[in-house]
C-alpha positions as CSV (number, residue, x, y, z in Angstrom):
1,M,7.3,-34.6,-45.8
2,T,5.8,-31.2,-44.2
3,A,8.0,-28.4,-44.6
4,V,9.3,-26.0,-40.9
5,R,7.3,-23.4,-42.4
6,D,3.9,-25.4,-42.6
7,R,3.9,-26.1,-38.7
8,P,1.8,-24.0,-36.6
9,R,3.8,-21.8,-34.4
10,R,3.1,-20.9,-31.2
11,A,3.6,-17.0,-30.7
12,G,5.3,-15.2,-27.7
13,R,5.6,-17.3,-24.1
14,P,4.5,-20.9,-23.5
15,L,0.6,-20.9,-22.5
16,R,2.0,-22.3,-19.3
17,A,4.0,-19.2,-19.1
18,R,0.7,-17.5,-20.4
19,A,-1.3,-18.2,-18.1
20,A,0.5,-17.8,-14.6
21,G,1.8,-14.1,-16.0
22,A,-1.9,-13.9,-16.1
23,A,-3.6,-15.4,-12.6
24,L,-0.3,-13.2,-11.4
25,L,-2.1,-10.3,-12.8
26,A,-5.3,-11.1,-11.8
27,A,-4.4,-11.6,-7.8
28,L,-2.8,-8.0,-7.8
29,T,-5.6,-6.8,-9.3
30,L,-7.8,-7.7,-7.2
31,V,-5.4,-6.6,-4.3
32,V,-5.6,-3.3,-5.5
33,L,-9.2,-3.1,-6.1
34,T,-9.7,-5.1,-2.6
35,L,-7.3,-2.0,-0.6
36,A,-8.6,0.8,-2.6
37,G,-12.8,0.2,-1.4
38,C,-13.2,-3.2,0.0
39,G,-12.2,-5.9,2.6
40,T,-12.5,-9.4,2.7
41,A,-13.0,-9.7,6.5
42,G,-10.2,-12.9,6.3
43,Y,-13.0,-15.0,4.0
44,G,-12.9,-13.8,0.4
45,A,-16.5,-12.3,0.6
46,S,-16.4,-8.6,0.0
47,V,-17.6,-6.2,3.0
48,A,-17.4,-2.1,3.3
49,P,-14.7,-1.6,5.7
50,S,-15.8,0.8,9.1
51,R,-14.9,4.4,7.8
52,M,-11.8,6.3,9.6
53,S,-10.3,9.5,10.2
54,V,-6.8,10.6,9.0
55,S,-5.3,13.8,9.7
56,S,-1.7,15.5,10.0
57,E,-0.9,18.9,11.6
58,A,2.0,19.1,8.8
59,F,-0.4,19.1,6.1
60,V,-1.2,22.1,5.8
61,S,-4.5,22.7,2.8
62,G,-3.8,19.7,1.1
63,I,0.0,19.3,0.4
64,L,2.8,17.6,1.3
65,P,5.8,19.9,2.3
66,Q,9.0,19.7,0.8
67,R,10.7,18.4,4.2
68,Y,8.7,15.1,3.4
69,T,10.2,14.7,0.0
70,C,13.1,14.1,-2.1
71,H,13.5,17.7,-2.4
72,G,13.6,18.2,1.5
73,E,14.5,16.2,4.4
74,K,13.2,13.3,3.4
75,M,11.5,12.7,7.0
76,R,8.6,10.4,8.0
77,P,5.6,12.8,8.4
78,P,3.1,12.8,11.2
79,L,-0.2,11.0,10.8
80,N,-2.8,10.6,13.7
81,W,-5.9,8.3,13.0
82,S,-9.1,7.6,14.9
83,G,-12.1,5.7,14.4
84,A,-10.9,1.7,14.3
85,P,-13.6,-0.4,14.4
86,E,-14.2,-3.3,17.3
87,G,-11.7,-6.3,16.9
88,T,-9.3,-4.6,15.5
89,K,-5.7,-6.5,16.0
90,S,-3.7,-4.0,14.6
91,I,-3.3,-1.0,12.7
92,A,-1.3,-0.8,8.5
93,L,-0.3,2.5,7.1
94,I,0.5,2.4,3.4
95,V,2.0,5.5,1.0
96,D,1.6,5.7,-2.3
97,D,1.2,7.4,-5.6
98,S,-2.5,8.0,-6.3
99,S,-1.3,9.4,-9.9
100,A,-1.1,4.8,-10.9
101,P,-4.1,3.3,-9.1
102,I,-3.2,0.0,-10.9
103,T,0.6,-0.7,-10.5
104,P,1.0,2.3,-7.6
105,T,4.8,3.1,-6.3
106,I,4.3,2.1,-3.1
107,Y,6.4,4.8,-1.0
108,W,5.9,3.0,3.1
109,L,4.6,0.2,3.9
110,V,4.4,0.0,7.8
111,F,2.3,-2.9,9.5
112,D,1.7,-4.5,13.5
113,I,0.8,-1.4,14.5
114,N,-0.2,-1.9,18.4
115,P,-4.2,-1.4,17.3
116,G,-4.0,1.0,20.6
117,A,-1.9,3.8,19.0
118,T,-3.5,6.6,16.9
119,D,-0.8,8.5,15.8
120,I,3.0,8.4,14.3
121,Q,5.2,10.9,15.6
122,E,7.4,12.4,13.0
123,G,10.4,10.5,12.0
124,A,9.4,7.7,13.9
125,L,8.0,4.4,13.7
126,P,5.7,2.9,16.6
127,T,7.2,0.6,18.7
128,G,7.0,-2.8,17.3
129,A,6.1,-1.7,14.5
130,R,7.5,-3.4,11.1
131,Q,8.1,-2.3,7.4
132,A,7.8,-3.9,4.7
133,L,9.7,-3.7,1.3
134,N,8.5,-0.6,-1.0
135,S,8.7,-0.1,-4.3
136,A,12.3,0.7,-4.6
137,G,13.1,-2.6,-2.6
138,T,14.4,-0.6,0.8
139,A,12.0,-1.0,4.3
140,T,11.6,2.1,5.1
141,Y,10.4,5.5,3.7
142,D,11.0,6.3,0.8
143,A,10.6,10.1,0.4
144,P,8.0,10.7,-2.5
145,C,10.2,12.7,-5.6
146,P,7.6,14.3,-7.3
147,H,9.2,15.8,-10.7
148,G,7.5,18.0,-14.0
149,R,3.8,18.2,-11.8
150,A,2.2,18.5,-9.3
151,H,1.4,14.3,-7.6
152,S,-1.0,13.4,-5.5
153,Y,-0.5,11.1,-2.7
154,R,-2.1,9.1,-0.5
155,F,-1.8,8.2,3.1
156,T,-4.0,5.3,3.8
157,V,-4.3,3.8,7.3
158,Y,-6.0,0.2,7.6
159,A,-7.7,-1.4,10.6
160,L,-6.8,-4.8,10.5
161,N,-8.7,-8.2,12.2
162,T,-5.6,-9.4,12.8
163,T,-1.7,-9.7,13.4
164,L,0.6,-10.3,10.2
165,K,3.3,-11.8,11.7
166,L,5.8,-11.2,8.9
167,P,9.1,-10.2,9.4
168,D,10.4,-6.7,8.8
169,G,11.2,-6.4,5.1
170,A,8.3,-8.6,4.5
171,P,7.7,-8.6,0.7
172,L,5.5,-5.9,-0.6
173,Q,3.4,-8.1,-2.3
174,A,2.8,-10.1,0.6
175,V,2.1,-7.7,2.9
176,W,-0.2,-5.9,0.8
177,T,-2.1,-9.4,-0.1
178,A,-2.4,-10.1,3.5
179,I,-4.1,-6.0,4.3
180,A,-6.5,-6.9,2.0
181,A,-7.1,-10.2,3.4
182,A,-7.7,-8.9,6.6
183,T,-9.3,-5.3,6.8
184,I,-12.2,-4.3,8.4
185,G,-11.8,-0.4,8.2
186,R,-9.7,2.3,6.4
187,G,-8.7,6.1,6.5
188,R,-6.9,7.9,4.4
189,I,-5.1,11.3,3.3
190,V,-4.8,12.5,0.0
191,V,-1.9,15.4,-0.3
192,T,-0.6,16.7,-3.5
193,G,3.3,17.0,-3.6
194,N,4.8,19.6,-5.8
195,P,8.3,19.5,-7.9
């Protein structure tokens, strides 16, 4: 008779759960890497997205004014962009904390912006654009809230070869993955937010 202590034991989660977790982590890492640099043109083959220019009259000397943070009025800042490549069917915007590039905090994710649009006005959302859930679980601009030290925030504009046709308040990962699969152009401005 074999004693219970002599039977091999599996540590931690069952193999199936560990495999599913590893697959999810791998998929999320691929999405992050794709959004950080290359697009996939919708077919899985990496291509370098066209460069776009992004600017804002609100960001002087690379500083995010407190007006646009939790320390101020929590307003959405104005942004301008140019250089969307031919074939752009929609524009998307992601605002995140570049201090955490692997699992970033997403403050704002806007998609299905009209392809002819070249800006977002302060406090406004372009007509017809939708907002995905952010890291806080809300479909709005979650004003960055730097504490303790300065943080760098990325405002990245994506030109997409399709409209996403996802609902307002769609899950962050679903929209993020769809943006990665459709990116044909990208531009970014990085600003510093102070506590």
